[in-house]
Each structure stands twice: as structure tokens, then as C-alpha cells.
C-alpha positions as a printed NumPy array, in Angstrom:
array([[111.322, 111.202, 158.844],
       [107.534, 110.564, 158.444],
       [104.985, 111.475, 155.544],
       [104.488, 114.956, 154.339],
       [101.129, 115.043, 153.35 ],
       [ 98.379, 113.056, 155.136],
       [ 95.537, 111.855, 152.873],
       [ 93.523, 109.287, 154.841],
       [ 93.664, 106.726, 151.949],
       [ 93.849, 103.324, 152.756],
       [ 94.009, 100.058, 150.478],
       [ 91.192,  97.588, 150.542],
       [ 90.215,  95.866, 152.636],
       [ 90.55 ,  97.441, 156.107],
       [ 87.826,  97.372, 157.245],
       [ 87.458,  93.641, 158.533],
       [ 91.089,  94.214, 160.193],
       [ 91.396,  93.003, 163.898],
       [ 91.054,  95.87 , 166.519],
       [ 93.176,  96.137, 169.396],
       [ 90.065,  94.91 , 171.887],
       [ 90.66 ,  91.72 , 169.872],
       [ 94.849,  91.727, 170.844],
       [ 93.238,  92.751, 174.441],
       [ 91.932,  89.372, 174.48 ],
       [ 94.72 ,  87.06 , 173.213],
       [ 97.319,  89.177, 175.783],
       [ 94.599,  87.515, 179.002],
       [ 93.718,  84.603, 177.111],
       [ 96.642,  83.109, 175.667],
       [ 98.081,  82.513, 179.079],
       [100.708,  84.342, 179.363],
       [104.653,  83.047, 179.33 ],
       [103.681,  79.617, 181.344],
       [106.427,  76.777, 182.025],
       [109.945,  76.018, 181.834],
       [109.896,  76.916, 177.808],
       [107.922,  80.3  , 177.548],
       [108.046,  78.717, 174.217],
       [105.742,  80.178, 171.417],
       [104.746,  76.971, 169.314],
       [101.697,  78.961, 167.946],
       [103.949,  80.941, 166.168],
       [101.863,  83.06 , 163.214],
       [ 98.205,  84.145, 163.073],
       [ 97.374,  80.27 , 161.697],
       [ 97.934,  78.257, 165.042],
       [ 98.262,  74.125, 165.278],
       [101.986,  74.873, 166.143],
       [101.595,  71.547, 168.597],
       [100.128,  69.846, 165.789],
       [103.177,  70.886, 163.288],
       [105.492,  70.383, 165.262],
       [104.349,  66.521, 166.198],
       [104.186,  66.274, 162.31 ],
       [107.229,  67.96 , 161.95 ],
       [109.093,  65.598, 164.443],
       [107.295,  62.377, 162.375],
       [109.884,  62.828, 159.364],
       [112.873,  62.774, 161.012],
       [115.125,  59.803, 160.003],
       [115.806,  57.153, 162.917],
       [119.518,  58.974, 162.902],
       [117.857,  62.565, 164.133],
       [116.108,  61.167, 166.672],
       [118.912,  59.459, 168.09 ],
       [120.72 ,  62.395, 168.036],
       [117.865,  64.559, 169.625],
       [118.231,  61.66 , 173.003],
       [122.058,  62.107, 173.088],
       [121.238,  66.102, 173.047],
       [118.887,  65.568, 175.736],
       [120.578,  62.504, 177.911],
       [123.823,  65.393, 177.324],
       [121.667,  68.053, 178.799],
       [120.489,  65.907, 181.82 ],
       [123.74 ,  64.702, 182.452],
       [125.128,  68.353, 183.041],
       [121.621,  69.69 , 184.431],
       [121.03 ,  72.033, 182.17 ],
       [117.08 ,  72.894, 182.066],
       [115.054,  71.603, 179.108],
       [114.742,  75.157, 177.51 ],
       [118.6  ,  74.404, 176.83 ],
       [117.94 ,  71.079, 174.85 ],
       [115.035,  72.914, 172.664],
       [117.964,  75.519, 171.88 ],
       [120.14 ,  72.563, 170.55 ],
       [117.157,  70.848, 169.119],
       [116.601,  73.753, 167.226],
       [119.804,  74.71 , 166.104],
       [121.166,  71.44 , 164.954],
       [117.724,  70.743, 162.795],
       [117.741,  74.029, 161.053],
       [121.77 ,  73.406, 160.777],
       [122.486,  70.191, 159.418],
       [118.622,  68.686, 159.685],
       [120.178,  67.177, 162.939],
       [121.889,  64.824, 160.97 ],
       [126.131,  64.78 , 161.578],
       [127.456,  65.39 , 158.46 ],
       [130.956,  65.319, 157.009],
       [130.346,  69.052, 154.858],
       [129.164,  72.073, 154.566],
       [129.724,  75.758, 153.743],
       [133.323,  76.3  , 153.556],
       [134.722,  74.235, 156.674],
       [131.618,  73.933, 158.437],
       [131.259,  70.552, 159.867],
       [128.374,  68.077, 162.13 ],
       [125.521,  68.786, 163.588],
       [125.977,  72.257, 164.274],
       [128.007,  72.576, 161.436],
       [130.956,  74.318, 163.611],
       [134.114,  75.207, 161.399],
       [137.32 ,  74.357, 162.491],
       [138.802,  77.821, 161.531],
       [136.595,  80.009, 164.214],
       [137.947,  77.753, 167.057],
       [134.946,  75.758, 167.228],
       [137.864,  72.766, 167.48 ],
       [139.607,  70.242, 165.103],
       [137.427,  67.957, 162.049],
       [137.765,  64.679, 164.066],
       [136.205,  66.752, 167.195],
       [133.193,  68.858, 165.665],
       [132.032,  65.224, 164.26 ],
       [132.02 ,  63.576, 167.272],
       [128.454,  64.066, 168.339],
       [129.507,  64.391, 171.971],
       [131.88 ,  67.037, 171.805],
       [129.537,  68.801, 169.505],
       [126.507,  68.299, 171.981],
       [128.894,  69.822, 174.536],
       [130.674,  72.585, 172.991],
       [127.087,  73.512, 171.706],
       [125.887,  73.909, 175.499],
       [129.45 ,  75.035, 176.548],
       [128.955,  78.702, 173.659],
       [125.447,  78.997, 174.672],
       [125.981,  79.518, 178.463],
       [128.103,  82.216, 178.178],
       [125.229,  83.85 , 176.423],
       [124.076,  86.476, 178.918],
       [120.501,  86.169, 179.031],
       [120.058,  83.345, 176.998],
       [117.228,  81.14 , 179.522],
       [114.764,  84.325, 179.043],
       [115.499,  84.357, 175.033],
       [112.812,  83.301, 172.331],
       [114.372,  80.036, 172.004],
       [114.815,  80.272, 168.274],
       [116.788,  83.283, 169.291],
       [119.281,  81.716, 172.154],
       [120.436,  79.736, 169.006],
       [121.406,  82.13 , 166.544],
       [123.27 ,  84.374, 169.559],
       [125.202,  80.408, 169.342],
       [125.082,  79.663, 165.799],
       [125.626,  84.241, 164.443],
       [123.906,  83.127, 161.4  ],
       [123.931,  85.584, 158.899],
       [119.621,  84.529, 158.414],
       [119.102,  84.656, 162.485],
       [115.045,  83.866, 161.464],
       [115.531,  80.423, 160.435],
       [116.032,  78.899, 163.941],
       [112.205,  79.749, 165.184],
       [110.977,  78.037, 162.564],
       [111.425,  74.294, 164.17 ],
       [109.555,  75.824, 167.573],
       [107.608,  73.612, 167.935],
       [109.668,  69.978, 166.7  ],
       [111.946,  71.245, 169.555],
       [109.121,  71.263, 172.244],
       [107.578,  68.967, 171.038],
       [110.253,  66.158, 171.458],
       [111.421,  67.905, 174.429],
       [108.456,  66.585, 175.724],
       [108.268,  62.923, 174.35 ],
       [112.162,  61.947, 174.424],
       [113.002,  64.363, 177.475],
       [109.592,  63.041, 179.447],
       [109.337,  66.313, 180.574],
       [106.287,  66.353, 182.992],
       [103.333,  68.473, 182.708],
       [104.719,  69.801, 179.083],
       [103.182,  68.044, 176.032],
       [104.106,  70.689, 173.043],
       [103.869,  74.054, 174.005],
       [ 99.363,  74.174, 174.308],
       [ 99.162,  76.412, 176.065],
       [101.946,  78.881, 175.882],
       [101.768,  82.335, 173.538],
       [100.315,  82.131, 170.51 ],
       [102.167,  84.35 , 167.922],
       [ 99.11 ,  86.833, 168.702],
       [ 99.995,  86.999, 172.501],
       [103.594,  87.536, 171.296],
       [102.334,  90.864, 169.029],
       [100.438,  91.396, 172.045],
       [103.429,  91.791, 174.322],
       [105.226,  93.93 , 171.334],
       [102.137,  96.741, 171.295],
       [101.866,  96.619, 175.391],
       [105.554,  97.845, 174.805],
       [105.096, 100.551, 172.76 ],
       [101.764, 101.729, 174.344],
       [104.166, 102.284, 177.084],
       [106.324, 104.604, 175.318],
       [103.57 , 106.381, 174.24 ],
       [104.222, 110.562, 175.194],
       [108.304, 110.412, 174.362],
       [110.384, 112.827, 172.033],
       [111.105, 111.756, 168.732],
       [115.471, 111.6  , 169.13 ],
       [117.194, 109.9  , 165.72 ],
       [118.749, 106.838, 166.438],
       [117.509, 106.716, 169.172],
       [115.821, 103.271, 170.54 ],
       [115.045, 104.304, 174.406],
       [114.392, 103.958, 176.756],
       [113.881, 108.037, 176.902],
       [113.815, 108.491, 173.617],
       [113.326, 106.644, 169.37 ],
       [113.29 , 107.008, 166.318],
       [110.875, 105.185, 164.124],
       [112.598, 101.868, 163.398],
       [114.257, 101.958, 167.09 ],
       [110.843, 101.944, 168.439],
       [109.892,  99.385, 166.562],
       [112.698,  97.256, 167.395],
       [112.476,  97.657, 170.614],
       [108.7  ,  96.512, 171.19 ],
       [109.299,  93.454, 169.489],
       [112.252,  92.423, 171.702],
       [110.272,  93.078, 175.039],
       [108.329,  90.222, 173.417],
       [111.332,  87.833, 172.773],
       [111.651,  88.499, 169.003],
       [114.871,  89.535, 167.955],
       [114.705,  92.121, 164.488],
       [117.577,  94.447, 162.808],
       [117.553,  97.936, 163.982],
       [116.695,  99.718, 160.848],
       [113.458, 100.629, 158.425],
       [114.775,  99.207, 155.306],
       [116.882,  96.325, 156.74 ],
       [113.855,  95.485, 159.355],
       [111.073,  95.52 , 156.159],
       [113.925,  92.803, 154.01 ],
       [114.721,  90.794, 157.068],
       [112.331,  91.468, 159.871],
       [109.59 ,  88.828, 159.261],
       [107.686,  87.449, 156.863],
       [105.92 ,  89.576, 154.308],
       [102.022,  89.466, 154.506],
       [ 99.85 ,  91.271, 151.526],
       [ 98.275,  95.082, 153.831],
       [ 94.621,  94.172, 153.78 ],
       [ 95.703,  90.785, 155.618],
       [ 97.855,  92.944, 158.394],
       [ 97.37 ,  92.06 , 162.191],
       [ 97.783,  93.97 , 165.181],
       [101.416,  93.759, 165.564],
       [102.091,  93.997, 161.987],
       [105.231,  96.76 , 160.921],
       [103.8  ,  98.452, 158.385],
       [106.088, 101.08 , 156.178],
       [106.538, 104.119, 153.946],
       [108.763, 104.71 , 151.238],
       [109.303, 106.631, 148.555],
       [107.157, 105.654, 145.64 ],
       [105.988, 102.587, 147.207],
       [109.611, 101.199, 146.702],
       [110.546,  99.015, 149.599],
       [114.287, 100.571, 148.767],
       [113.418, 104.124, 149.155],
       [111.803, 102.944, 153.04 ],
       [112.094, 105.974, 155.439],
       [109.653, 105.524, 157.432],
       [107.754, 102.362, 160.053],
       [105.   , 101.563, 162.376],
       [103.512,  99.37 , 164.285],
       [100.051,  98.785, 163.575],
       [ 97.25 ,  98.624, 165.804],
       [ 94.067,  97.685, 164.166],
       [ 91.101,  99.454, 162.717],
       [ 93.196, 101.956, 160.97 ],
       [ 95.265, 102.808, 163.472],
       [ 99.157, 102.826, 164.109],
       [102.111, 103.431, 166.875],
       [104.912, 105.022, 165.916],
       [107.838, 107.553, 166.367],
       [106.769, 109.979, 163.759],
       [109.59 , 112.649, 163.459],
       [112.037, 115.034, 165.526],
       [109.784, 117.569, 167.257],
       [107.327, 115.137, 167.877],
       [106.602, 112.276, 170.423],
       [105.61 , 108.646, 170.477],
       [101.8  , 108.479, 169.037],
       [ 98.777, 106.785, 168.131],
       [ 97.252, 108.052, 165.097],
       [ 95.215, 106.952, 162.093],
       [ 97.074, 104.842, 159.179],
       [ 97.569, 107.434, 156.457],
       [ 98.709, 106.596, 152.927],
       [100.168, 109.898, 151.248],
       [101.671, 107.709, 147.731],
       [103.974, 105.605, 150.175],
       [102.204, 103.292, 152.13 ],
       [103.825, 100.046, 151.466],
       [101.141,  96.998, 149.962],
       [103.135,  94.6  , 152.187],
       [103.921,  94.409, 156.19 ],
       [106.173,  92.5  , 158.059],
       [104.972,  90.053, 160.895],
       [107.655,  89.379, 162.955],
       [106.765,  85.967, 164.505],
       [105.202,  83.606, 161.745],
       [104.837,  80.38 , 161.669],
       [107.078,  79.978, 158.333],
       [110.022,  82.244, 157.914],
       [110.645,  84.534, 155.78 ],
       [112.038,  83.917, 152.19 ],
       [115.397,  84.213, 151.223],
       [118.159,  83.137, 149.493],
       [118.738,  79.648, 149.499],
       [121.604,  79.321, 152.613],
       [124.081,  76.325, 152.458],
       [124.576,  74.179, 154.981],
       [126.779,  75.747, 157.65 ],
       [124.966,  78.689, 157.37 ],
       [126.097,  79.978, 161.09 ],
       [129.308,  79.926, 162.654],
       [130.174,  83.344, 160.914]])
């Protein structure tokens, strides 16, 4: 679905937004995917990922550091790569603050808030640190393509949480801990690995390659797309999982940012009466008041000038950012559904 009336009315502040040229510079200057982790510690437009990772790690208790060390030791004993250790650290931090807790949502217990009722083991087993770590690794190894996923995405595949974006927040901290506690040579907190700008650039690069492909309602590639199928697959190409439907992408796809602060790669939405509950279209912002989108039946993926038409929402969604989206409080054990 698309606007019926194209009115080139754009909210104030867009004149200073970043253009596609700047994004190209980020893509070529960011170093691309590097090292074993392909992690992105500089998530978000604010940078400082490595510094933030070190700061977050410094706040951990002695118990939590001991659990991190055990995660790394068991990973080494099993011959697993550092990326697996990072995934486990991010999951543990998200689920329990890296503490072996004996309570949680329903019957969730332990570092990873594993639920005995869901087949993770007995209560005694899932609160045994070594058992829980090995069980996490066992399930991770069963996830197809986990090695190529963004670490937080892989953690979500194991935990099966209703709030998948939570795991990304601790990526810099986990990368720092892998470097320091794991003594991984040549790796010091992901300083030279892709930033959020590079991830956005990868999403835009994928979307650009789809130009000219037909709009088909419900399609998500490779030969045709609808609006939300295109945005979902573009960000998936950058290693960032977002929901399929436009309205769900608005509410669960990332961080809300004012439209006048939009950056390339952000998702722009249109809804009846500017109401998020009436969202019917989504596009990828390119900068310079340009968007890339799959318009409507009978048309093809294209780039055009951003329009308003009385339906443009005042916030965009940034799928890769330093801060996870605002959500209702989630009790311990939010995973393992």
C-alpha cells in the first residue's frame, strides 16, 4: 500500500540529514566484517562501543566475572570459537546479569533462565553452572548458521525470547570480556569492526540491488517484495533481524528516533492520520530526502523523494542502535519460551 496523494511536504530539519555519499564513505571506511567475531561494538550513531563495553564490564560483580571465565573455559575445552563465548556471555548478561539465580519468570532458573518444564533439564541441573553453560552451547550448535549471525541474534535463537532485541545491548561488553578474559590475540573490543553506520550501509546496499523488482503483496524476495518484506530482508542482509510486517517493525523493530534526526538505513513509516496503529507503508531512508521502497501492486522497487501526504509518522525506527527499544519491564526469565 502506498500514498494516494504525493505531497512533497517534509518535516523541518531534513535539510541537514546525511546523504548517501556519507553512507558510502562509512561502508568503505569501516573496514567491513573483520576478525573472528564480525561483531559491531559501535552500534548506533553515538559510537563509543569499545569504551562502553569496557565500562559495562567494570560494573560486573566477582561472581559474574567468575561465570564469564567459566563460559570461556568450557568453550575452549569444547573447541568452540570465541564467537560462541561472546554469544553465551550476551545471553547470560541479558537473562540474569550473569548470576546463577534460583528464581525467575514461572520456572526459569540459572544463568540463562532455563525452564525445566520446557525440557532444559531438572531444576538442579539448570542451576549447576557447568551444566547450564554446556546446555547453552549444545543448543547453540543446533542453530543453523549461528556462526554468521550477529551475536545477539544467535543468543535469541537459543533463548527464544519475546524481546529479541535485548541481547544486542551487551555486544560491546561481551566482546571486551572475550578479549580480556579469553586472551584472544589481536582483538581488543571490536574497535575496528563494523559500526551501526556500516550495518545500515549493508542494508542499503542490499535494497539497492533489488531496484526494479516487482511489488507482490506478502513477498520477501528474492524475486519480488512488498514494502515490509524489502525492509526486513535488507536489514537481515546486515545481520539484524526485524519483524516482517510494517506495523510490527514500527513497534518492535528498533529504537524510535525523531524524523528530523533520521539517518540512512532508518525505517520511515506512513499511517492513516499519522497513527502508528494505522501504519500501512514503510520505506528505507537514504538521506537527502530520498527513500527506497517497494511501492504498491503494479509498480517496482524504486527510489523517490520523501513525501508526507498527511500520513508521514514523526518518528523513524533505527534497527541497529546503542540502546534497545523501550519495552515493558520483562521479568527475569524472559527467554526460553
